[in-house]
PDB file of N, CA, C and O in Angstrom:
ATOM      1  N   MET A   1      -7.575  27.455   6.493  1.00  0.00           N
ATOM      2  CA  MET A   1      -6.632  26.980   5.430  1.00  0.00           C
ATOM      3  C   MET A   1      -7.063  25.733   4.868  1.00  0.00           C
ATOM      4  O   MET A   1      -7.414  24.845   5.646  1.00  0.00           O
ATOM      5  N   GLY A   2      -7.091  25.516   3.501  1.00  0.00           N
ATOM      6  CA  GLY A   2      -7.319  24.166   2.989  1.00  0.00           C
ATOM      7  C   GLY A   2      -6.127  23.326   3.026  1.00  0.00           C
ATOM      8  O   GLY A   2      -5.152  23.663   3.698  1.00  0.00           O
ATOM      9  N   SER A   3      -6.153  22.200   2.308  1.00  0.00           N
ATOM     10  CA  SER A   3      -5.068  21.181   2.313  1.00  0.00           C
ATOM     11  C   SER A   3      -5.130  20.524   0.976  1.00  0.00           C
ATOM     12  O   SER A   3      -6.120  20.559   0.245  1.00  0.00           O
ATOM     13  N   ILE A   4      -3.895  19.865   0.679  1.00  0.00           N
ATOM     14  CA  ILE A   4      -3.805  18.979  -0.591  1.00  0.00           C
ATOM     15  C   ILE A   4      -4.431  17.599  -0.196  1.00  0.00           C
ATOM     16  O   ILE A   4      -4.174  17.071   0.886  1.00  0.00           O
ATOM     17  N   VAL A   5      -5.250  17.053  -1.110  1.00  0.00           N
ATOM     18  CA  VAL A   5      -5.847  15.798  -0.864  1.00  0.00           C
ATOM     19  C   VAL A   5      -5.276  14.878  -1.810  1.00  0.00           C
ATOM     20  O   VAL A   5      -5.225  15.259  -2.980  1.00  0.00           O
ATOM     21  N   ILE A   6      -4.820  13.696  -1.507  1.00  0.00           N
ATOM     22  CA  ILE A   6      -4.281  12.761  -2.378  1.00  0.00           C
ATOM     23  C   ILE A   6      -5.306  11.807  -2.838  1.00  0.00           C
ATOM     24  O   ILE A   6      -6.003  11.201  -2.025  1.00  0.00           O
ATOM     25  N   ARG A   7      -5.432  11.639  -4.213  1.00  0.00           N
ATOM     26  CA  ARG A   7      -6.477  10.804  -4.864  1.00  0.00           C
ATOM     27  C   ARG A   7      -5.869   9.722  -5.480  1.00  0.00           C
ATOM     28  O   ARG A   7      -6.284   9.396  -6.592  1.00  0.00           O
ATOM     29  N   LEU A   8      -4.856   9.033  -4.905  1.00  0.00           N
ATOM     30  CA  LEU A   8      -4.219   8.059  -5.456  1.00  0.00           C
ATOM     31  C   LEU A   8      -5.086   6.808  -5.528  1.00  0.00           C
ATOM     32  O   LEU A   8      -5.097   6.081  -6.521  1.00  0.00           O
ATOM     33  N   ASP A   9      -5.862   6.573  -4.358  1.00  0.00           N
ATOM     34  CA  ASP A   9      -6.845   5.439  -4.335  1.00  0.00           C
ATOM     35  C   ASP A   9      -7.843   5.451  -5.504  1.00  0.00           C
ATOM     36  O   ASP A   9      -8.172   4.382  -6.018  1.00  0.00           O
ATOM     37  N   VAL A  10      -8.355   6.660  -5.956  1.00  0.00           N
ATOM     38  CA  VAL A  10      -9.229   6.983  -7.074  1.00  0.00           C
ATOM     39  C   VAL A  10      -8.673   6.476  -8.296  1.00  0.00           C
ATOM     40  O   VAL A  10      -9.314   5.780  -9.084  1.00  0.00           O
ATOM     41  N   MET A  11      -7.245   6.896  -8.483  1.00  0.00           N
ATOM     42  CA  MET A  11      -6.630   6.605  -9.742  1.00  0.00           C
ATOM     43  C   MET A  11      -6.318   5.099  -9.944  1.00  0.00           C
ATOM     44  O   MET A  11      -6.324   4.563 -11.052  1.00  0.00           O
ATOM     45  N   LEU A  12      -6.037   4.449  -8.753  1.00  0.00           N
ATOM     46  CA  LEU A  12      -5.607   2.985  -8.849  1.00  0.00           C
ATOM     47  C   LEU A  12      -7.006   2.364  -9.236  1.00  0.00           C
ATOM     48  O   LEU A  12      -6.994   1.517 -10.129  1.00  0.00           O
ATOM     49  N   ALA A  13      -8.149   2.684  -8.683  1.00  0.00           N
ATOM     50  CA  ALA A  13      -9.422   2.101  -9.009  1.00  0.00           C
ATOM     51  C   ALA A  13      -9.753   2.466 -10.573  1.00  0.00           C
ATOM     52  O   ALA A  13     -10.097   1.552 -11.323  1.00  0.00           O
ATOM     53  N   LEU A  14      -9.667   3.557 -10.966  1.00  0.00           N
ATOM     54  CA  LEU A  14      -9.728   3.773 -12.301  1.00  0.00           C
ATOM     55  C   LEU A  14      -8.958   3.062 -13.275  1.00  0.00           C
ATOM     56  O   LEU A  14      -9.443   2.757 -14.364  1.00  0.00           O
ATOM     57  N   ARG A  15      -7.831   2.793 -12.958  1.00  0.00           N
ATOM     58  CA  ARG A  15      -6.757   2.191 -13.845  1.00  0.00           C
ATOM     59  C   ARG A  15      -6.898   0.636 -13.604  1.00  0.00           C
ATOM     60  O   ARG A  15      -6.321  -0.128 -14.378  1.00  0.00           O
ATOM     61  N   LYS A  16      -7.631   0.156 -12.576  1.00  0.00           N
ATOM     62  CA  LYS A  16      -7.602  -1.231 -12.133  1.00  0.00           C
ATOM     63  C   LYS A  16      -6.367  -1.801 -11.809  1.00  0.00           C
ATOM     64  O   LYS A  16      -6.089  -2.906 -12.275  1.00  0.00           O
ATOM     65  N   VAL A  17      -5.515  -1.154 -11.013  1.00  0.00           N
ATOM     66  CA  VAL A  17      -4.243  -1.507 -10.738  1.00  0.00           C
ATOM     67  C   VAL A  17      -4.227  -1.565  -9.096  1.00  0.00           C
ATOM     68  O   VAL A  17      -4.745  -0.738  -8.346  1.00  0.00           O
ATOM     69  N   ARG A  18      -3.498  -2.755  -8.723  1.00  0.00           N
ATOM     70  CA  ARG A  18      -3.385  -3.064  -7.271  1.00  0.00           C
ATOM     71  C   ARG A  18      -2.211  -2.368  -6.694  1.00  0.00           C
ATOM     72  O   ARG A  18      -1.176  -2.177  -7.333  1.00  0.00           O
ATOM     73  N   SER A  19      -2.410  -1.970  -5.390  1.00  0.00           N
ATOM     74  CA  SER A  19      -1.351  -1.291  -4.684  1.00  0.00           C
ATOM     75  C   SER A  19       0.024  -2.088  -4.769  1.00  0.00           C
ATOM     76  O   SER A  19       1.084  -1.474  -4.888  1.00  0.00           O
ATOM     77  N   ARG A  20      -0.025  -3.388  -4.708  1.00  0.00           N
ATOM     78  CA  ARG A  20       1.187  -4.098  -4.674  1.00  0.00           C
ATOM     79  C   ARG A  20       1.938  -3.897  -6.077  1.00  0.00           C
ATOM     80  O   ARG A  20       3.153  -3.701  -6.105  1.00  0.00           O
ATOM     81  N   GLU A  21       1.190  -3.953  -7.195  1.00  0.00           N
ATOM     82  CA  GLU A  21       1.791  -3.706  -8.394  1.00  0.00           C
ATOM     83  C   GLU A  21       2.617  -2.408  -8.603  1.00  0.00           C
ATOM     84  O   GLU A  21       3.740  -2.331  -9.101  1.00  0.00           O
ATOM     85  N   LEU A  22       1.725  -1.251  -8.052  1.00  0.00           N
ATOM     86  CA  LEU A  22       2.338   0.028  -8.083  1.00  0.00           C
ATOM     87  C   LEU A  22       3.523   0.153  -7.273  1.00  0.00           C
ATOM     88  O   LEU A  22       4.529   0.707  -7.716  1.00  0.00           O
ATOM     89  N   ALA A  23       3.459  -0.376  -6.000  1.00  0.00           N
ATOM     90  CA  ALA A  23       4.615  -0.257  -5.014  1.00  0.00           C
ATOM     91  C   ALA A  23       5.780  -0.913  -5.689  1.00  0.00           C
ATOM     92  O   ALA A  23       6.873  -0.349  -5.735  1.00  0.00           O
ATOM     93  N   GLN A  24       5.548  -2.192  -6.259  1.00  0.00           N
ATOM     94  CA  GLN A  24       6.888  -2.718  -6.971  1.00  0.00           C
ATOM     95  C   GLN A  24       7.369  -1.912  -8.063  1.00  0.00           C
ATOM     96  O   GLN A  24       8.586  -1.777  -8.195  1.00  0.00           O
ATOM     97  N   HIS A  25       6.534  -1.335  -8.897  1.00  0.00           N
ATOM     98  CA  HIS A  25       7.128  -0.553 -10.005  1.00  0.00           C
ATOM     99  C   HIS A  25       7.830   0.771  -9.369  1.00  0.00           C
ATOM    100  O   HIS A  25       8.901   1.192  -9.807  1.00  0.00           O
ATOM    101  N   VAL A  26       7.213   1.314  -8.427  1.00  0.00           N
ATOM    102  CA  VAL A  26       7.786   2.570  -7.905  1.00  0.00           C
ATOM    103  C   VAL A  26       8.949   2.212  -7.152  1.00  0.00           C
ATOM    104  O   VAL A  26       9.844   3.057  -7.192  1.00  0.00           O
ATOM    105  N   GLY A  27       9.187   1.124  -6.435  1.00  0.00           N
ATOM    106  CA  GLY A  27      10.211   0.794  -5.628  1.00  0.00           C
ATOM    107  C   GLY A  27      10.066   1.273  -4.113  1.00  0.00           C
ATOM    108  O   GLY A  27      11.065   1.575  -3.459  1.00  0.00           O
ATOM    109  N   ILE A  28       8.828   1.326  -3.608  1.00  0.00           N
ATOM    110  CA  ILE A  28       8.486   1.602  -2.312  1.00  0.00           C
ATOM    111  C   ILE A  28       7.690   0.464  -1.726  1.00  0.00           C
ATOM    112  O   ILE A  28       7.134  -0.359  -2.453  1.00  0.00           O
ATOM    113  N   THR A  29       7.633   0.418  -0.355  1.00  0.00           N
ATOM    114  CA  THR A  29       6.957  -0.609   0.287  1.00  0.00           C
ATOM    115  C   THR A  29       5.353  -0.504   0.143  1.00  0.00           C
ATOM    116  O   THR A  29       4.805   0.585  -0.025  1.00  0.00           O
ATOM    117  N   GLU A  30       4.776  -1.493   0.207  1.00  0.00           N
ATOM    118  CA  GLU A  30       3.202  -1.393   0.286  1.00  0.00           C
ATOM    119  C   GLU A  30       2.770  -0.549   1.409  1.00  0.00           C
ATOM    120  O   GLU A  30       1.799   0.197   1.285  1.00  0.00           O
ATOM    121  N   SER A  31       3.489  -0.637   2.572  1.00  0.00           N
ATOM    122  CA  SER A  31       3.118   0.156   3.775  1.00  0.00           C
ATOM    123  C   SER A  31       3.336   1.587   3.336  1.00  0.00           C
ATOM    124  O   SER A  31       2.429   2.394   3.540  1.00  0.00           O
ATOM    125  N   ASN A  32       4.376   1.946   2.795  1.00  0.00           N
ATOM    126  CA  ASN A  32       4.633   3.497   2.516  1.00  0.00           C
ATOM    127  C   ASN A  32       3.669   3.978   1.544  1.00  0.00           C
ATOM    128  O   ASN A  32       3.279   5.144   1.605  1.00  0.00           O
ATOM    129  N   LEU A  33       3.204   3.087   0.550  1.00  0.00           N
ATOM    130  CA  LEU A  33       2.326   3.461  -0.433  1.00  0.00           C
ATOM    131  C   LEU A  33       0.977   3.765   0.213  1.00  0.00           C
ATOM    132  O   LEU A  33       0.372   4.808  -0.032  1.00  0.00           O
ATOM    133  N   SER A  34       0.476   2.730   1.129  1.00  0.00           N
ATOM    134  CA  SER A  34      -0.607   2.841   1.952  1.00  0.00           C
ATOM    135  C   SER A  34      -0.682   4.252   2.732  1.00  0.00           C
ATOM    136  O   SER A  34      -1.730   4.896   2.690  1.00  0.00           O
ATOM    137  N   LEU A  35       0.392   4.706   3.413  1.00  0.00           N
ATOM    138  CA  LEU A  35       0.433   5.902   3.924  1.00  0.00           C
ATOM    139  C   LEU A  35       0.296   7.108   3.013  1.00  0.00           C
ATOM    140  O   LEU A  35      -0.239   8.130   3.443  1.00  0.00           O
ATOM    141  N   LEU A  36       0.733   7.036   1.837  1.00  0.00           N
ATOM    142  CA  LEU A  36       0.675   7.893   0.846  1.00  0.00           C
ATOM    143  C   LEU A  36      -0.817   8.015   0.355  1.00  0.00           C
ATOM    144  O   LEU A  36      -1.317   9.128   0.194  1.00  0.00           O
ATOM    145  N   LYS A  37      -1.484   6.912   0.129  1.00  0.00           N
ATOM    146  CA  LYS A  37      -2.915   6.908  -0.238  1.00  0.00           C
ATOM    147  C   LYS A  37      -3.764   7.550   0.817  1.00  0.00           C
ATOM    148  O   LYS A  37      -4.738   8.223   0.481  1.00  0.00           O
ATOM    149  N   SER A  38      -3.465   7.388   1.997  1.00  0.00           N
ATOM    150  CA  SER A  38      -4.242   7.809   3.072  1.00  0.00           C
ATOM    151  C   SER A  38      -3.965   9.287   3.428  1.00  0.00           C
ATOM    152  O   SER A  38      -4.673   9.887   4.238  1.00  0.00           O
ATOM    153  N   GLY A  39      -2.968   9.826   2.831  1.00  0.00           N
ATOM    154  CA  GLY A  39      -2.525  11.278   3.098  1.00  0.00           C
ATOM    155  C   GLY A  39      -1.829  11.485   4.287  1.00  0.00           C
ATOM    156  O   GLY A  39      -1.675  12.648   4.659  1.00  0.00           O
ATOM    157  N   ARG A  40      -1.327  10.454   5.030  1.00  0.00           N
ATOM    158  CA  ARG A  40      -0.599  10.708   6.208  1.00  0.00           C
ATOM    159  C   ARG A  40       0.873  10.751   6.020  1.00  0.00           C
ATOM    160  O   ARG A  40       1.610  10.043   6.707  1.00  0.00           O
ATOM    161  N   VAL A  41       1.319  11.550   5.118  1.00  0.00           N
ATOM    162  CA  VAL A  41       2.617  11.810   4.712  1.00  0.00           C
ATOM    163  C   VAL A  41       2.824  13.295   4.830  1.00  0.00           C
ATOM    164  O   VAL A  41       1.836  14.027   4.772  1.00  0.00           O
ATOM    165  N   ARG A  42       4.053  13.810   4.995  1.00  0.00           N
ATOM    166  CA  ARG A  42       4.322  15.159   4.902  1.00  0.00           C
ATOM    167  C   ARG A  42       4.825  15.534   3.498  1.00  0.00           C
ATOM    168  O   ARG A  42       4.784  16.720   3.171  1.00  0.00           O
ATOM    169  N   GLY A  43       5.272  14.657   2.688  1.00  0.00           N
ATOM    170  CA  GLY A  43       5.578  15.035   1.318  1.00  0.00           C
ATOM    171  C   GLY A  43       5.896  13.814   0.495  1.00  0.00           C
ATOM    172  O   GLY A  43       5.912  12.676   0.963  1.00  0.00           O
ATOM    173  N   VAL A  44       6.151  14.125  -0.777  1.00  0.00           N
ATOM    174  CA  VAL A  44       6.447  12.980  -1.541  1.00  0.00           C
ATOM    175  C   VAL A  44       7.592  13.430  -2.657  1.00  0.00           C
ATOM    176  O   VAL A  44       7.592  14.523  -3.222  1.00  0.00           O
ATOM    177  N   ARG A  45       8.455  12.495  -2.840  1.00  0.00           N
ATOM    178  CA  ARG A  45       9.612  13.006  -3.693  1.00  0.00           C
ATOM    179  C   ARG A  45       9.046  13.078  -5.135  1.00  0.00           C
ATOM    180  O   ARG A  45       8.182  12.316  -5.567  1.00  0.00           O
ATOM    181  N   PHE A  46       9.598  14.023  -5.788  1.00  0.00           N
ATOM    182  CA  PHE A  46       9.198  14.145  -7.215  1.00  0.00           C
ATOM    183  C   PHE A  46       9.594  12.905  -8.157  1.00  0.00           C
ATOM    184  O   PHE A  46       8.879  12.631  -9.121  1.00  0.00           O
ATOM    185  N   ASP A  47      10.605  12.253  -7.894  1.00  0.00           N
ATOM    186  CA  ASP A  47      10.834  11.047  -8.607  1.00  0.00           C
ATOM    187  C   ASP A  47       9.906   9.919  -8.295  1.00  0.00           C
ATOM    188  O   ASP A  47       9.554   9.128  -9.171  1.00  0.00           O
ATOM    189  N   THR A  48       9.530   9.841  -7.127  1.00  0.00           N
ATOM    190  CA  THR A  48       8.325   8.836  -6.717  1.00  0.00           C
ATOM    191  C   THR A  48       7.133   9.277  -7.404  1.00  0.00           C
ATOM    192  O   THR A  48       6.479   8.426  -8.008  1.00  0.00           O
ATOM    193  N   LEU A  49       6.730  10.567  -7.402  1.00  0.00           N
ATOM    194  CA  LEU A  49       5.473  10.983  -8.036  1.00  0.00           C
ATOM    195  C   LEU A  49       5.681  10.794  -9.520  1.00  0.00           C
ATOM    196  O   LEU A  49       4.705  10.413 -10.166  1.00  0.00           O
ATOM    197  N   ALA A  50       6.778  11.002 -10.122  1.00  0.00           N
ATOM    198  CA  ALA A  50       6.878  10.660 -11.613  1.00  0.00           C
ATOM    199  C   ALA A  50       6.872   9.285 -11.807  1.00  0.00           C
ATOM    200  O   ALA A  50       6.427   9.007 -12.920  1.00  0.00           O
ATOM    201  N   ARG A  51       7.226   8.231 -11.089  1.00  0.00           N
ATOM    202  CA  ARG A  51       7.092   6.918 -11.340  1.00  0.00           C
ATOM    203  C   ARG A  51       5.704   6.472 -11.119  1.00  0.00           C
ATOM    204  O   ARG A  51       5.202   5.584 -11.808  1.00  0.00           O
ATOM    205  N   ILE A  52       5.092   7.060 -10.190  1.00  0.00           N
ATOM    206  CA  ILE A  52       3.553   6.736 -10.027  1.00  0.00           C
ATOM    207  C   ILE A  52       2.764   7.265 -11.206  1.00  0.00           C
ATOM    208  O   ILE A  52       1.850   6.553 -11.622  1.00  0.00           O
ATOM    209  N   CYS A  53       3.018   8.506 -11.838  1.00  0.00           N
ATOM    210  CA  CYS A  53       2.270   8.985 -12.857  1.00  0.00           C
ATOM    211  C   CYS A  53       2.681   8.080 -14.174  1.00  0.00           C
ATOM    212  O   CYS A  53       1.854   7.771 -15.032  1.00  0.00           O
ATOM    213  N   GLU A  54       3.974   7.725 -14.212  1.00  0.00           N
ATOM    214  CA  GLU A  54       4.300   6.956 -15.439  1.00  0.00           C
ATOM    215  C   GLU A  54       3.504   5.520 -15.412  1.00  0.00           C
ATOM    216  O   GLU A  54       3.036   5.072 -16.458  1.00  0.00           O
ATOM    217  N   TYR A  55       3.385   4.893 -14.298  1.00  0.00           N
ATOM    218  CA  TYR A  55       2.823   3.670 -14.184  1.00  0.00           C
ATOM    219  C   TYR A  55       1.266   3.781 -14.531  1.00  0.00           C
ATOM    220  O   TYR A  55       0.701   2.982 -15.278  1.00  0.00           O
ATOM    221  N   LEU A  56       0.649   4.838 -13.918  1.00  0.00           N
ATOM    222  CA  LEU A  56      -0.729   5.033 -13.907  1.00  0.00           C
ATOM    223  C   LEU A  56      -1.326   5.683 -15.085  1.00  0.00           C
ATOM    224  O   LEU A  56      -2.533   5.758 -15.319  1.00  0.00           O
ATOM    225  N   GLN A  57      -0.165   6.239 -15.954  1.00  0.00           N
ATOM    226  CA  GLN A  57      -0.525   7.033 -17.251  1.00  0.00           C
ATOM    227  C   GLN A  57      -1.373   8.176 -16.726  1.00  0.00           C
ATOM    228  O   GLN A  57      -2.544   8.260 -17.098  1.00  0.00           O
ATOM    229  N   CYS A  58      -0.840   9.089 -15.860  1.00  0.00           N
ATOM    230  CA  CYS A  58      -1.743  10.166 -15.430  1.00  0.00           C
ATOM    231  C   CYS A  58      -0.752  11.288 -15.299  1.00  0.00           C
ATOM    232  O   CYS A  58       0.447  11.174 -15.554  1.00  0.00           O
ATOM    233  N   GLN A  59      -1.390  12.459 -14.850  1.00  0.00           N
ATOM    234  CA  GLN A  59      -0.689  13.790 -14.433  1.00  0.00           C
ATOM    235  C   GLN A  59      -0.465  13.927 -12.902  1.00  0.00           C
ATOM    236  O   GLN A  59      -1.163  13.200 -12.196  1.00  0.00           O
ATOM    237  N   PRO A  60       0.289  14.642 -12.383  1.00  0.00           N
ATOM    238  CA  PRO A  60       0.515  14.865 -11.004  1.00  0.00           C
ATOM    239  C   PRO A  60      -0.828  15.551 -10.598  1.00  0.00           C
ATOM    240  O   PRO A  60      -1.212  15.208  -9.480  1.00  0.00           O
ATOM    241  N   GLY A  61      -1.597  16.405 -11.226  1.00  0.00           N
ATOM    242  CA  GLY A  61      -2.828  17.019 -10.903  1.00  0.00           C
ATOM    243  C   GLY A  61      -3.951  15.969 -10.801  1.00  0.00           C
ATOM    244  O   GLY A  61      -4.983  16.200 -10.171  1.00  0.00           O
ATOM    245  N   ASP A  62      -3.700  14.738 -11.481  1.00  0.00           N
ATOM    246  CA  ASP A  62      -4.846  13.812 -11.341  1.00  0.00           C
ATOM    247  C   ASP A  62      -4.790  13.134  -9.897  1.00  0.00           C
ATOM    248  O   ASP A  62      -5.746  12.545  -9.395  1.00  0.00           O
ATOM    249  N   LEU A  63      -3.673  13.279  -9.361  1.00  0.00           N
ATOM    250  CA  LEU A  63      -3.401  12.620  -8.006  1.00  0.00           C
ATOM    251  C   LEU A  63      -3.463  13.513  -6.812  1.00  0.00           C
ATOM    252  O   LEU A  63      -3.846  13.064  -5.732  1.00  0.00           O
ATOM    253  N   LEU A  64      -3.052  14.935  -6.979  1.00  0.00           N
ATOM    254  CA  LEU A  64      -3.112  15.820  -5.908  1.00  0.00           C
ATOM    255  C   LEU A  64      -4.050  16.867  -6.175  1.00  0.00           C
ATOM    256  O   LEU A  64      -3.982  17.439  -7.263  1.00  0.00           O
ATOM    257  N   VAL A  65      -4.968  17.217  -5.285  1.00  0.00           N
ATOM    258  CA  VAL A  65      -5.911  18.229  -5.326  1.00  0.00           C
ATOM    259  C   VAL A  65      -6.093  19.132  -4.098  1.00  0.00           C
ATOM    260  O   VAL A  65      -6.166  18.701  -2.947  1.00  0.00           O
ATOM    261  N   TYR A  66      -6.159  20.419  -4.447  1.00  0.00           N
ATOM    262  CA  TYR A  66      -6.271  21.373  -3.364  1.00  0.00           C
ATOM    263  C   TYR A  66      -7.748  21.428  -2.992  1.00  0.00           C
ATOM    264  O   TYR A  66      -8.585  21.553  -3.887  1.00  0.00           O
ATOM    265  N   ASP A  67      -8.105  21.339  -1.718  1.00  0.00           N
ATOM    266  CA  ASP A  67      -9.378  21.284  -1.225  1.00  0.00           C
ATOM    267  C   ASP A  67      -9.528  22.424  -0.154  1.00  0.00           C
ATOM    268  O   ASP A  67      -9.125  22.179   0.983  1.00  0.00           O
ATOM    269  N   PRO A  68     -10.034  23.556  -0.409  1.00  0.00           N
ATOM    270  CA  PRO A  68     -10.129  24.603   0.515  1.00  0.00           C
ATOM    271  C   PRO A  68     -10.981  24.323   1.790  1.00  0.00           C
ATOM    272  O   PRO A  68     -10.950  25.079   2.761  1.00  0.00           O
ATOM    273  N   ASP A  69     -11.760  23.172   1.735  1.00  0.00           N
ATOM    274  CA  ASP A  69     -12.615  22.889   2.968  1.00  0.00           C
ATOM    275  C   ASP A  69     -12.162  21.735   3.844  1.00  0.00           C
ATOM    276  O   ASP A  69     -12.815  21.311   4.797  1.00  0.00           O
ATOM    277  N   VAL A  70     -10.862  21.212   3.399  1.00  0.00           N
ATOM    278  CA  VAL A  70     -10.166  20.221   4.275  1.00  0.00           C
ATOM    279  C   VAL A  70      -9.242  20.976   5.139  1.00  0.00           C
ATOM    280  O   VAL A  70      -8.497  21.826   4.651  1.00  0.00           O
ATOM    281  N   GLU A  71      -9.252  20.695   6.467  1.00  0.00           N
ATOM    282  CA  GLU A  71      -8.203  21.244   7.286  1.00  0.00           C
ATOM    283  C   GLU A  71      -7.063  20.546   7.228  1.00  0.00           C
ATOM    284  O   GLU A  71      -7.071  19.318   7.314  1.00  0.00           O
ATOM    285  N   GLY A  72      -5.783  21.360   7.052  1.00  0.00           N
ATOM    286  CA  GLY A  72      -4.613  20.781   6.958  1.00  0.00           C
ATOM    287  C   GLY A  72      -4.022  20.509   8.183  1.00  0.00           C
ATOM    288  O   GLY A  72      -4.345  21.095   9.216  1.00  0.00           O
ATOM    289  N   ASP A  73      -3.098  19.574   8.115  1.00  0.00           N
ATOM    290  CA  ASP A  73      -2.287  19.054   9.469  1.00  0.00           C
ATOM    291  C   ASP A  73      -0.978  19.982   9.529  1.00  0.00           C
ATOM    292  O   ASP A  73       0.077  19.728   8.948  1.00  0.00           O
ATOM    293  N   GLU A  74      -1.192  20.918  10.201  1.00  0.00           N
ATOM    294  CA  GLU A  74       0.093  21.820  10.452  1.00  0.00           C
ATOM    295  C   GLU A  74       1.029  21.364  11.530  1.00  0.00           C
ATOM    296  O   GLU A  74       2.083  21.947  11.786  1.00  0.00           O
ATOM    297  N   GLY A  75       0.550  20.187  12.211  1.00  0.00           N
ATOM    298  CA  GLY A  75       1.456  19.534  13.252  1.00  0.00           C
ATOM    299  C   GLY A  75       2.541  20.174  13.504  1.00  0.00           C
ATOM    300  O   GLY A  75       3.341  19.733  14.329  1.00  0.00           O
TER     301      GLY A  75
END
């Protein structure tokens, strides 16, 4: 089974936005944003996702991609 891949790092680079700026706008710590960027989270709140999309001027589908070749963490 595949997995959802978080492409937040790609979008940050495309928009030339620093993690610190985004974390401040969204209202989360840089540490939590780093966990999200690395994909080491079990979920993300819709309001957090909405704030990220607002700041980066993107759609959720720009940040989250299903990859059938990546093993999911069913932990």
